[in-house]
C-alpha positions in Angstrom: -3.4 93.0 10.2 -3.2 91.1 6.8 -3.6 93.3 3.8 -6.9 92.8 1.8 -5.9 91.2 -1.5 -7.0 92.9 -4.7 -9.1 91.4 -7.4 -5.9 90.6 -9.7 -4.4 88.5 -6.3 -7.7 87.1 -5.4 -7.9 85.5 -8.8 -4.3 84.2 -9.1 -4.7 82.6 -5.5 -8.2 80.8 -7.0 -6.3 79.4 -9.7 -3.5 78.2 -7.7 -6.0 76.4 -5.9 -8.1 74.7 -8.7 -4.6 73.7 -10.2 -3.6 72.0 -6.9 -7.0 70.0 -7.0 -6.8 69.1 -10.6 -3.5 67.9 -10.2 -4.3 66.0 -6.7 -7.4 64.3 -8.8 -5.2 63.7 -11.9 -2.8 61.6 -9.2 -5.7 59.9 -7.3 -6.9 58.7 -10.9 -3.8 57.4 -12.0 -2.9 55.9 -8.4 -6.1 53.9 -8.4 -5.6 53.1 -11.9 -2.2 51.4 -11.6 -3.7 49.5 -8.4 -6.5 47.9 -10.3 -4.1 47.1 -13.1 -1.7 45.3 -10.5 -4.6 43.3 -9.2 -6.0 42.3 -11.9 -2.6 40.8 -13.3 -1.3 39.3 -9.8 -3.6 38.6 -7.6 -6.9 37.8 -9.7 -7.2 34.6 -11.7 -7.2 35.4 -15.4 -10.6 35.3 -17.7 -11.8 32.1 -19.2 -11.9 32.0 -22.4 -15.3 29.9 -23.6 -14.1 26.9 -25.1 -15.3 25.6 -28.6 -17.8 22.6 -28.1 -16.0 20.7 -30.5 -13.2 20.7 -28.1 -15.3 19.7 -25.1 -16.7 16.9 -26.9 -12.9 15.5 -28.0 -11.6 16.1 -24.5 -15.0 14.1 -23.3 -14.4 11.3 -26.0 -12.6 8.4 -23.8 -9.4 6.9 -25.1 -9.7 3.2 -26.1 -6.7 1.0 -25.7 -6.8 -3.0 -26.3 -10.5 -2.8 -26.2 -11.1 -0.9 -23.0 -11.7 3.0 -22.0 -8.6 4.2 -20.4 -8.9 7.0 -17.8 -6.1 9.2 -16.2 -7.7 8.6 -12.9 -6.0 6.3 -10.7 -8.0 3.8 -8.7 -6.1 4.5 -5.6 -3.4 6.9 -4.7 -0.1 5.7 -3.1 -0.9 3.7 0.4 -1.4 6.6 3.0 -0.4 5.0 6.8 -2.5 7.4 8.6 -5.3 6.7 6.4 -8.0 4.2 7.0 -8.9 2.7 3.9 -8.7 3.6 0.3 -11.5 4.5 -2.0 -13.2 1.4 -4.0 -11.5 0.5 -7.6 -13.2 2.4 -10.8 -16.0 0.4 -13.0 -14.1 -0.6 -15.8 -15.4 -3.2 -18.3 -13.4 -6.7 -19.1 -10.6 -6.7 -20.9 -10.7 -8.0 -24.6 -7.8 -8.6 -26.3 -7.7 -10.6 -29.7 -5.1 -13.4 -28.2 -2.5 -14.0 -25.2 -1.4 -10.8 -24.0 1.9 -12.0 -23.9 1.7 -12.1 -27.9 -0.6 -9.4 -29.0 0.8 -6.6 -26.6 4.3 -7.5 -27.7 6.8 -5.6 -29.9 8.1 -7.0 -32.6 11.9 -8.3 -31.9 14.0 -11.6 -33.4 17.2 -13.2 -32.2 19.0 -16.4 -33.3 17.8 -19.0 -30.8 20.9 -19.6 -29.0 21.8 -15.7 -28.5 21.1 -14.9 -24.6 18.6 -12.3 -24.0 18.2 -9.6 -21.3 14.9 -7.8 -20.5 15.6 -4.3 -18.7 12.4 -3.0 -16.9 12.3 0.6 -15.8 10.6 0.2 -12.6 7.9 2.3 -11.3 8.2 4.5 -14.3 5.4 7.1 -13.9 7.5 8.2 -10.4 9.1 10.8 -12.4 7.4 12.4 -15.4 10.4 15.0 -16.0 12.5 11.9 -17.0 10.1 10.6 -19.6 11.5 12.6 -22.4 15.0 11.2 -22.2 13.3 7.7 -21.4 11.1 7.5 -24.2 13.6 8.4 -27.1 16.2 5.6 -25.9 16.3 3.6 -29.2 16.7 0.2 -27.1 14.3 -2.5 -26.7 13.4 -1.9 -23.3 10.1 -2.4 -21.0 8.0 0.1 -18.8 7.2 -0.9 -15.5 4.1 0.9 -14.4 2.5 0.4 -10.7 -0.8 -0.5 -11.4 -3.3 2.2 -9.6 -1.0 4.5 -8.8 -1.3 8.2 -9.8 0.0 8.6 -13.6 -0.3 4.5 -14.3 -2.3 5.1 -17.6 -0.5 8.0 -18.7 2.6 6.6 -18.6 1.6 3.3 -19.8 -0.3 4.8 -22.9 3.0 7.1 -23.7 5.0 3.8 -23.3 2.7 2.1 -25.8 2.7 4.9 -28.2 6.2 5.1 -28.5 6.7 1.3 -29.3 7.7 0.0 -25.7 6.4 -3.0 -23.9 4.6 -2.5 -20.7 4.8 -4.3 -17.3 2.0 -4.0 -14.6 3.6 -4.0 -11.3 1.1 -5.1 -8.4 1.7 -3.6 -5.1 1.7 -6.0 -2.7 1.3 -4.6 0.9 1.4 -6.0 4.6 -1.7 -8.1 5.8 -4.5 -5.2 6.7 -2.8 -2.3 5.1 -4.4 -2.8 1.7 -7.9 -1.4 1.6 -9.5 -0.6 -2.2 -7.8 -2.9 -4.7 -4.5 -3.2 -2.9 -3.1 -6.8 -2.7 -1.9 -7.6 0.6 -0.2 -10.8 2.3 -2.9 -13.1 3.8 -5.5 -12.6 1.3 -7.4 -15.6 0.1 -7.2 -16.5 -3.4 -10.8 -15.3 -4.5 -10.2 -12.0 -3.2 -6.6 -11.7 -4.6 -8.0 -12.6 -7.9 -10.8 -9.8 -8.2 -8.1 -7.4 -6.8 -5.7 -8.2 -9.4 -8.1 -8.1 -12.3 -9.1 -4.7 -10.9 -5.9 -3.5 -11.4 -5.0 -5.4 -14.6 -8.2 -3.8 -16.1 -6.2 -0.6 -15.7 -3.2 -1.6 -18.0 -4.7 -4.0 -20.5 -1.7 -3.3 -22.9 0.6 -5.0 -20.4 2.2 -8.2 -21.6 2.8 -9.2 -18.1 2.3 -8.8 -14.3 5.2 -8.7 -11.3 4.7 -7.7 -7.8 6.5 -4.3 -6.9 10.2 -5.5 -5.9 9.9 -3.4 -2.8 7.3 -6.1 -1.3 9.2 -7.2 1.6 8.8 -11.1 0.9 7.0 -12.9 -2.0 3.3 -13.9 -1.8 2.5 -17.1 -0.4 0.9 -19.7 -3.0 -2.7 -18.7 -2.3 -2.1 -15.2 -3.2 0.2 -16.5 -6.1 -2.7 -18.5 -7.3 -4.8 -15.9 -6.9 -3.0 -13.7 -9.1 -2.6 -16.2 -11.7 -6.6 -16.6 -11.8 -6.6 -13.0 -13.1 -3.7 -13.3 -15.5 -3.7 -16.4 -17.1 -7.3 -16.3 -18.9 -5.7 -13.1 -20.7 -2.5 -14.7 -21.4 -0.4 -12.3 -19.0 2.9 -13.4 -18.2 4.1 -13.4 -14.7 7.7 -12.1 -13.6 9.0 -13.6 -10.0 11.3 -10.6 -9.0 14.1 -10.9 -6.1 15.0 -14.5 -7.0 18.7 -15.0 -5.7 21.1 -16.9 -8.2 20.2 -20.3 -6.5 16.9 -19.9 -5.4 13.8 -21.6 -7.3 11.3 -19.4 -8.2 8.4 -19.1 -5.5 5.9 -18.5 -8.6 7.1 -21.9 -10.4 6.6 -23.5 -7.3 3.1 -22.8 -6.9 2.4 -24.3 -10.4 1.1 -21.2 -12.0 -0.3 -21.2 -15.4 0.8 -18.2 -16.8 3.7 -18.4 -18.3 6.8 -17.1 -16.1 10.1 -15.6 -16.3 12.5 -14.6 -13.1 14.3 -11.7 -12.3 17.5 -12.0 -10.4 19.0 -8.7 -10.7 18.2 -5.0 -10.0 19.8 -1.5 -10.4 19.0 1.0 -7.6 18.2 4.4 -7.6 21.5 5.5 -6.5 23.4 3.4 -8.8 26.1 5.3 -11.0 26.5 4.6 -14.9 29.3 2.4 -13.8 27.3 0.7 -11.2 25.0 0.1 -13.9 27.3 -1.1 -16.4 28.9 -3.6 -13.8 25.3 -5.1 -13.3 24.5 -5.4 -16.5 27.4 -7.4 -17.3 26.6 -9.9 -14.4 23.2 -10.2 -15.6 25.0 -10.7 -19.4 26.9 -13.6 -17.5 23.9 -15.1 -16.1 22.1 -15.0 -19.2 24.8 -16.7 -20.9 24.6 -19.6 -18.3 20.4 -19.6 -18.4 19.6 -18.3 -21.9 17.8 -15.1 -20.5 17.7 -12.8 -17.7 15.7 -10.0 -16.3 16.8 -6.9 -14.7 14.7 -4.3 -12.8 16.5 -0.6 -13.0 15.4 2.4 -11.5 15.0 5.1 -14.2 17.5 8.0 -14.0 19.7 9.9 -16.1 23.1 7.5 -15.4 21.1 4.4 -16.1 20.4 5.6 -19.5 24.0 6.5 -20.2 24.8 3.0 -18.9 22.1 1.3 -21.4 23.1 3.4 -24.4 26.7 2.0 -23.8 26.2 -1.1 -22.8 23.6 -2.1 -25.5 25.6 -0.9 -28.3 26.6 -3.3 -31.2 29.6 -4.6 -29.1 27.2 -6.2 -26.4 25.5 -8.3 -29.0 28.6 -10.6 -28.9 27.6 -11.9 -25.4 24.0 -10.9 -24.7 21.2 -8.8 -26.8 18.8 -6.6 -24.8 15.3 -7.4 -25.6 11.6 -6.8 -24.6 10.1 -8.6 -21.9 7.9 -10.4 -24.1 10.7 -12.4 -25.7 12.4 -13.4 -22.4 9.2 -14.5 -21.1 8.6 -16.8 -24.3 12.1 -18.0 -23.6 12.0 -19.1 -20.2 8.2 -20.0 -20.4 6.9 -21.8 -17.5 9.5 -24.5 -16.9 
């Protein structure tokens, strides 16, 4: 049989029990506190700081470029083959320019009349925003091509505009029946093509000219081209006919467009090395020496940037000069 505890032993036992209880309680509180802290830091969203009404008003104020409000919201996203149709275009106001776009939206440039000119257009420059810091820091008269209506079109165009570059609106042309929204497509009538082109150009009123995207499988027919021209000509936008072979006639010129027309016979692909890009620029310079000017479409990339910096130095001016697109459009004109 166990010996009964005396008063001192009983007091010591009770003190030990209360000590264990106290230590357990403190440990539980600390564990719960740590759990709540971890939940608030790693799981729950941070608390929202009330914004200043002045900041809200500034954010709600639209940006206006060349007479129209500029929104970052795209008229449509890139075509989804599984989607039945695309959203309708935004309701934008009319384009208001102080003169022909190819003149009032151009950057300052001068060259001797007999100097061969080469315009380099960065195709789909909105596709990779990570390249923008390097692209917009190039101290060269380049042109930024933006696919009208694609995600990031206005942000990229506005950044290019602010950095002193010219802008080319690339018009997406897709297969018949695959358009929807404001996409252009083969087989459209002239009136519908004109309406969709106008909707796309209202997104990029700071452009000097428009072209179809180089990925289009074939140049548009005369009806589609005339529909495009009906939207471009009233505002003085130029048109660049892309993918024209060395000995081919320009489809746009054959259609008799009113807009001033330039022709692009050269392109630098996405996988081109700096040496490849340099060689293509040399071929374009040789063509410009014969014809007076040339247009090169280039996919932006570090190798292309390097090639342009090397090629566009002072030594290159002996044979050809880099020039903004408006200078080449003005030289080639409509003839």
